[in-house]
C-alpha angles and dihedrals in degrees: 000000000000123000123205117195123188128203139164102070123130145118118314134168121246110279092027131118140239135179118213120202129201119193120193124211090220137034111303087207087079089067119088088208141359126206149177117230127183137204123197120200111286093005136100124261109266134191113252102173140353136192125193132210090268090050095254110153139206129192132191111243090246093063102030112127091016105059129054126194120203140160138213108207097190091052092041090232138135121197135199113200108198119194134175089023118201131202087251090062088069108121146106108281119214131196116222134188126191120202124203087247095069094257119131126199127202135196124223093257134244123235120239118190122184111193142130 
């Protein structure tokens, strides 16, 4: 069993920055990809950013140019640097890891609120 634990959420003013962190209980190198999803109230959970084992990245159009996903293999951590935050970025952010075996793991989520 792999546990993913997110941290770093909170309240920030529009235009501010936050860095989310996800730590895995096992080696993140076992995942073919790791990602950050987000779910706003009353909406579906959507992919925000994804990073593969060879460090290729994907960003949703809504966060492109503002968010950066990265990973630290030795520390078993994945980060999401969020800059120029907007009220519409308010959501619960979830860390996700996909294994090559078709199993997907999720963290418990961390709340990000962008408001003045």
